[in-house]
C-alpha positions in Angstrom: -17.3 17.7 -10.6 -15.5 19.7 -13.5 -12.7 17.9 -15.3 -11.1 21.3 -15.9 -7.9 22.1 -13.7 -5.4 24.5 -12.8 -2.7 25.0 -15.8 0.5 22.6 -15.7 2.9 25.4 -15.5 1.8 26.0 -11.9 2.8 22.7 -10.6 6.1 21.8 -9.2 7.4 18.5 -7.6 11.1 18.6 -7.7 12.3 20.2 -4.8 9.6 19.9 -2.4 8.1 23.3 -2.8 4.3 24.7 -2.3 2.4 23.0 -5.0 -0.9 24.2 -6.3 -2.8 21.3 -7.7 -6.0 21.2 -9.8 -9.1 19.8 -8.1 -9.4 16.1 -7.5 -9.0 13.9 -10.4 -9.6 10.4 -8.9 -11.5 9.5 -5.7 -11.6 6.3 -3.9 -14.4 5.2 -1.7 -14.2 2.1 0.2 -12.6 0.1 -2.4 -12.5 -3.3 -1.4 -11.3 -6.9 -3.4 -11.7 -9.9 -1.8 -10.6 -13.5 -3.6 -11.6 -17.0 -2.7 -8.7 -19.0 -1.6 -9.4 -21.4 -4.4 -8.9 -18.6 -7.1 -9.5 -20.5 -10.2 -12.0 -21.2 -13.0 -14.4 -22.9 -10.5 -13.6 -20.7 -7.4 -17.1 -19.7 -7.6 -18.8 -22.9 -7.4 -18.5 -26.4 -5.5 -20.5 -29.4 -6.5 -23.5 -30.7 -4.1 -22.5 -34.4 -4.8 -25.9 -35.5 -3.4 -27.9 -33.9 -6.2 -25.3 -33.0 -8.8 -26.2 -29.4 -8.9 -23.4 -26.6 -8.6 -24.2 -24.2 -5.8 -22.8 -21.2 -4.3 -20.1 -22.0 -2.0 -20.8 -20.1 1.2 -17.8 -21.7 3.3 -15.3 -20.8 1.3 -12.4 -18.7 2.7 -11.9 -15.0 1.5 -8.4 -13.3 0.9 -9.2 -9.6 1.8 -6.4 -8.2 -0.5 -7.8 -4.6 -0.6 -10.2 -3.7 2.3 -12.3 -0.4 2.9 -9.7 1.9 1.1 -10.2 5.4 0.5 -8.0 8.4 -0.7 -8.1 10.9 -3.3 -5.3 12.1 -6.1 -5.4 15.6 -7.2 -4.8 16.8 -11.2 -1.3 16.9 -11.6 0.2 15.6 -8.4 2.2 12.1 -7.5 0.7 10.0 -4.9 3.0 7.4 -3.7 1.7 4.3 -2.5 4.4 2.2 -0.2 4.0 -0.9 1.9 5.8 -4.3 2.3 5.4 -6.8 -0.6 2.2 -8.5 -0.2 0.4 -5.7 1.3 -1.9 -5.4 -1.4 -0.6 -2.4 -3.5 -0.7 -3.9 -7.0 -4.4 -5.4 -6.4 -5.4 -2.1 -5.3 -3.8 -0.4 -8.7 -5.6 -3.2 -10.8 -8.5 -2.6 -9.1 -8.6 0.8 -9.5 -8.3 0.7 -13.4 -10.9 -2.2 -13.2 -8.7 -4.6 -14.5 -9.7 -6.5 -11.5 -13.6 -6.2 -10.3 -13.9 -4.8 -7.5 -16.0 -6.5 -4.6 -17.1 -3.1 -3.1 -16.7 0.4 -3.2 -16.2 3.6 -5.6 -13.7 4.9 -7.7 -14.6 8.5 -9.3 -12.6 9.4 -12.2 -13.3 12.7 -13.4 -16.6 12.4 -11.4 -17.8 9.2 -13.0 -17.9 5.7 -11.0 -15.6 3.5 -12.7 -16.8 0.7 -10.9 -20.0 0.8 -11.8 -19.3 1.8 -15.6 -20.6 -0.6 -18.6 -18.0 -1.9 -20.8 -18.4 0.2 -23.4 -18.1 3.2 -21.6 -15.0 1.7 -19.7 -13.0 1.1 -22.9 -13.6 4.5 -23.7 -12.4 6.0 -20.5 -9.4 3.8 -20.3 -8.1 6.1 -22.9 -7.3 8.6 -20.2 -6.1 5.9 -17.7 -3.1 3.5 -18.3 -0.6 1.8 -16.5 3.2 0.9 -16.4 4.0 -2.6 -15.0 6.8 -3.6 -13.0 8.9 -5.8 -15.1 9.8 -4.1 -18.4 10.5 -7.4 -20.4 7.6 -9.3 -19.9 5.4 -6.4 -20.5 6.4 -5.8 -24.1 5.6 -8.4 -26.8 9.1 -9.8 -27.8 7.6 -10.5 -31.4 6.5 -6.7 -32.0 8.9 -4.1 -33.0 9.0 -1.2 -30.7 7.0 1.3 -32.9 3.8 -1.1 -33.3 4.3 -1.4 -29.6 3.8 2.1 -28.5 1.3 2.4 -31.7 -1.0 -0.4 -30.4 -2.8 1.7 -27.8 -3.7 4.2 -30.6 -4.9 1.5 -32.7 -7.1 0.2 -30.1 -9.0 3.3 -29.4 -8.9 4.3 -33.3 -6.6 7.4 -32.8 -5.1 8.9 -36.1 -4.3 6.9 -39.1 -1.2 4.8 -39.8 1.0 7.6 -40.9 -0.1 9.7 -37.9 0.4 6.8 -35.6 4.2 6.1 -36.9 5.0 9.8 -36.3 3.4 10.2 -32.8 5.2 7.1 -31.5 8.5 8.3 -33.2 8.0 11.6 -31.2 7.0 10.0 -28.2 10.3 7.6 -28.3 12.4 10.7 -28.3 10.6 12.4 -25.8 11.4 9.5 -23.4 15.1 9.6 -24.5 15.3 7.1 -27.4 16.5 7.4 -30.8 13.2 7.5 -33.1 15.5 5.3 -35.4 14.5 2.6 -32.7 11.4 2.5 -34.1 12.1 -1.1 -36.0 13.8 -2.4 -33.1 12.7 -5.3 -31.2 12.5 -5.2 -27.1 15.3 -7.9 -26.7 17.6 -5.2 -28.5 17.2 -2.9 -25.5 18.3 -2.2 -22.0 15.9 -3.0 -18.9 16.1 1.3 -18.6 15.4 1.4 -22.2 12.7 -1.2 -22.1 10.8 0.8 -19.4 11.1 4.0 -21.3 9.3 2.1 -24.3 6.8 1.1 -21.9 6.2 4.8 -21.2 6.1 6.0 -24.6 3.2 3.2 -25.1 1.3 4.8 -22.0 1.6 8.1 -23.3 0.5 7.4 -26.7 -3.2 7.7 -26.1 -2.6 11.0 -24.1 -3.8 9.8 -20.8 -4.2 12.2 -17.6 -3.8 9.4 -15.3 -1.0 6.9 -15.0 -0.7 3.9 -12.5 3.0 3.5 -12.1 3.5 0.1 -10.6 7.2 -0.3 -9.4 8.4 0.7 -12.6 11.8 0.9 -11.6 12.4 -2.0 -9.3 13.9 -4.1 -11.7 16.7 -1.6 -12.6 20.0 -0.7 -11.2 20.3 2.7 -9.2 21.5 5.1 -11.7 19.1 3.9 -14.3 16.3 4.6 -11.7 17.5 8.1 -11.4 17.3 8.6 -15.2 14.0 7.1 -15.9 12.7 9.0 -12.4 13.8 12.0 -13.8 12.3 11.5 -17.2 8.9 10.8 -15.7 8.9 13.9 -14.0 9.7 16.0 -17.0 7.0 14.4 -18.7 4.6 14.8 -16.1 5.2 18.5 -16.2 5.1 18.6 -20.0 2.1 16.7 -20.5 0.0 17.7 -17.0 0.0 13.8 -15.8 -1.3 12.6 -12.5 0.7 9.6 -11.1 -0.2 6.7 -8.7 3.3 5.6 -8.1 3.7 2.4 -6.1 7.2 1.2 -4.8 8.3 -0.5 -1.8 11.4 1.5 -1.8 11.2 4.9 0.2 14.0 6.7 -1.4 12.1 6.7 -4.7 8.7 7.6 -3.0 10.9 10.4 -1.3 12.2 11.5 -4.7 8.9 11.7 -7.1 6.1 11.9 -4.9 4.1 14.9 -3.7 1.9 13.0 -1.2 2.4 9.1 0.1 0.1 6.5 1.2 1.2 3.7 3.4 -0.3 0.6 2.9 -0.3 -2.4 5.6 -2.3 -5.8 5.0 -5.1 -4.2 2.7 -5.4 -0.9 5.0 -4.1 2.4 4.1 -2.9 3.5 7.8 -1.1 6.9 6.7 -1.6 9.4 4.2 0.1 12.8 4.3 2.1 15.0 2.3 6.0 13.8 1.6 7.7 16.1 3.8 5.3 15.7 6.9 5.2 12.0 6.6 8.9 11.5 6.3 10.0 14.0 9.1 6.6 13.4 11.2 5.2 10.0 10.7 2.2 9.1 13.1 1.7 5.7 12.6 4.1 3.0 14.3 4.0 1.0 11.1 5.3 4.2 9.3 8.0 5.0 12.0 9.2 1.0 11.2 9.3 1.6 7.6 11.2 4.9 7.7 13.8 3.4 10.6 14.4 0.9 8.0 16.2 3.3 5.5 19.9 2.8 5.4 21.9 6.0 6.5 25.6 6.3 6.3 26.1 7.1 10.0 26.7 4.0 11.9 25.7 5.8 15.1 21.9 5.7 13.8 22.0 2.5 13.7 20.4 2.0 17.1 17.3 3.9 16.4 15.8 1.3 14.0 12.4 -0.1 15.1 12.6 -3.6 14.9 8.9 -5.3 14.3 7.9 -8.4 16.2 6.0 -11.3 14.7 4.9 -12.1 11.3 2.4 -10.5 8.9 -1.1 -12.1 9.5 -2.9 -14.0 7.2 -5.1 -11.8 4.6 -7.9 -14.8 5.1 -8.1 -14.2 9.0 -7.0 -10.5 9.3 -6.9 -9.1 13.0 -9.9 -7.4 14.0 -9.7 -3.4 14.6 -6.2 -2.2 13.6 -4.4 -4.8 11.4 -0.9 -3.6 12.7 -1.9 -4.3 16.4 -0.2 -8.2 16.4 3.0 -6.4 15.7 2.4 -2.8 17.1 5.3 -1.8 19.8 2.5 0.8 21.0 -0.4 -1.5 21.5 -3.0 0.8 23.8 -3.5 -0.6 27.4 -6.9 -1.8 28.2 -8.4 1.0 30.0 -9.9 -1.7 32.7 -6.2 -2.2 34.1 -4.5 0.5 35.6 -1.1 -0.2 34.2 1.6 2.4 33.7 3.8 2.3 30.7 6.5 0.3 32.5 3.9 -2.4 33.5 2.5 -2.4 30.5 5.6 -3.1 28.6 6.4 -5.8 30.7 3.2 -7.7 30.4 3.5 -7.6 26.5 6.9 -8.6 26.5 5.7 -11.8 28.8 3.0 -12.3 26.1 5.4 -12.5 23.3 7.9 -15.0 25.4 5.0 -17.2 26.3 3.8 -17.3 22.7 7.4 -18.0 21.5 8.1 -20.6 24.4 11.2 -18.7 24.6 12.0 -19.4 28.4 12.5 -22.3 31.0 9.5 -22.7 33.1 11.0 -23.9 36.4 9.3 -22.3 39.3 7.2 -19.1 39.7 9.9 -16.7 41.5 12.2 -17.0 38.6 9.6 -16.6 36.1 8.5 -13.1 38.0 11.9 -12.1 38.3 13.0 -12.6 34.8 10.1 -11.1 33.2 8.3 -8.7 36.2 11.4 -7.4 38.1 10.3 -9.9 40.9 6.6 -8.9 41.3 3.8 -9.0 38.7 1.6 -6.1 38.2 -1.4 -5.6 41.0 -4.8 -5.8 40.8 -6.8 -7.9 38.0 -3.9 -7.6 35.7 -1.6 -9.2 38.4 -4.2 -12.0 38.9 -4.3 -13.0 35.0 -0.4 -13.0 34.7 -0.3 -15.7 37.8 -2.9 -17.6 36.0 -0.8 -17.6 33.0 2.2 -18.5 35.0 0.6 -21.6 36.5 -0.6 -22.8 32.9 3.2 -22.4 31.6 4.7 -24.3 34.7 2.0 -27.1 34.0 3.6 -26.9 30.1 0.1 -25.6 28.9 1.7 -23.0 26.7 -1.2 -22.4 24.3 -3.7 -21.8 27.3 -1.2 -19.4 28.6 -1.0 -17.6 25.2 -4.7 -17.4 24.7 -5.3 -16.1 28.3 -2.8 -13.2 27.7 -4.1 -12.9 24.4 -8.0 -12.5 25.3 -7.6 -10.8 28.5 -5.1 -8.0 27.1 -4.3 -7.6 23.6 -8.1 -8.3 22.5 -9.5 -6.0 24.8 -7.6 -3.1 23.9 -9.4 -0.4 21.8 -7.1 -1.4 18.8 -8.7 -4.6 18.7 -12.2 -3.5 19.2 -12.5 -0.5 16.8 -11.1 0.1 13.4 -8.9 3.8 13.9 -9.0 6.2 11.5 -8.4 9.8 12.4 -7.1 13.4 11.0 -4.2 14.9 12.8 -2.6 18.6 12.6 -0.3 18.6 9.7 3.3 19.8 11.7 4.9 21.3 8.6 1.9 23.1 6.3 -1.7 22.9 6.5 -2.3 19.8 4.3 -4.5 17.0 5.2 -2.7 14.0 7.4 -4.7 10.7 8.0 -3.6 8.2 10.5 -5.0 4.8 11.3 -3.8 4.6 14.8 -5.5 5.0 18.2 -2.7 6.6 19.6 -4.1 9.6 17.9 -7.7 8.8 19.5 -8.1 12.6 20.7 -7.8 13.6 17.3 -11.1 14.1 14.7 -12.8 10.9 14.0 -13.0 10.1 10.2 -16.4 8.7 9.3 
C-alpha cells in the first residue's frame, strides 16, 4: 500500500455529510492480547521446587483482554471505539501502538507491520503515531514547564534545534487555544480542560498522521468537553489527522466519529458508519448501549433494553458469541421446535432457576408461574420437567446445569463465533456485526 492520500480539504466530519476519505492508514488483523492472571515480574515463570529450576508455567490462567480483533481506519477519518468499562478498549489501543506487546495478530500502519518491527524502526515510526491519555493531570510531568513538555517528543526524535522547538511549541499552544505566553507555566496552574489541550499540543508536536485518543474528555465537565472536541475537529481538518477515539460516552462518540466500533469482552461486535450504527444497530449489545442514552421525553423510558446477568470473566469467556450469556435474543437450538413465546418462557425459567428466585413447592405451581400451566412439548418439555424435579429436590445447581447444557450451550450462539456483513440501510458503507441473528447474511472469513 502507498501512504499517499486524498487532500484533507475534501474531508468533512462535522455534519454527518458524505465523506471522501483517503485509503486505509491502519489495518488491524486478528489482534490478540492475553495477560497472565499473575501479571507481575515473575508471571512467566514458576519454580519447580523439586529441582529448583525455573520452568514455563503451562497451567497458569490467561486473561483474554483482546481477542482476534480486526478493523481498519482510513486516512483522515475518526473511528470511535465504544464499550463498557473493562471491555478491552484501552488495552486494544496500547497494543495497536505496541506500548503493549501483542500476543498474536498484525497491525499494518502505512503498509508496515508494527507488530513485527524491530525496536529502531518502531522508534522511528512512533513519530507518526501519538496518544492522548485519559487523565490530563497524571499524563503531564508536574516538575516540567509546559513548553518543555510540548517539546519533549521533538527532542526525542531529533527534530529542529532548541530555538525551532520553542517556536513550534508556542505556535502549537496557540493552535490548541492556549496563550503562547503560558510556555513557562507549570501544569498545576491550568484547569483540566487546559491540561488536555497541552496534551494535544504535545501529540501534535512531531506532526503525526495518527492519534489514539483514550477517553480524552471523560475527566472534563460537559462544557469543557465540547470545547476540546471542537478543537480536535478543527485540528483534524487543518493537519489531516486520523483519530482512534475511545470513549464510553455515546454522545461524545456520535459528535466526533465518522465510523463506530462497539467492543464487548475483548471482541469487536459491530462496526458501521456513525449514522447507520446509531439509527440501525444490528447487535443486541449495541441496541442496549443506545437505549441507555438519556432522553428528555419520559415516555421513552419503557424502551430501554436492560441486560440480564453480569459480564463474564475474561479468564473464562463464553464460547461462540461472548455476549450470549446476557443476550435477550439468544437463538433457540434447531433441534427443538420452539416458537418465540415458548423459547422466551424457557429462557426466563433458566434465569429464575439460576438465581433461585422462586419458591419450589409443587410442580403444578412452577408450571403455572413459568409456563402458563403447561411446559413445551417434545424433548424440550422433558428437559424442563427433569429440571423441575431437580428444583423440588433442592438440587438447584444440577437444574441450572441441565438447562444450560441442553438449551443455551446447544444454541449456535454457543457453538460458533459469529462474523457477518449486513446491508447498510442508510448508505453503501460496510456494516459488520458479530451476531447469529444475521446468519443469512454474508459471513466474514
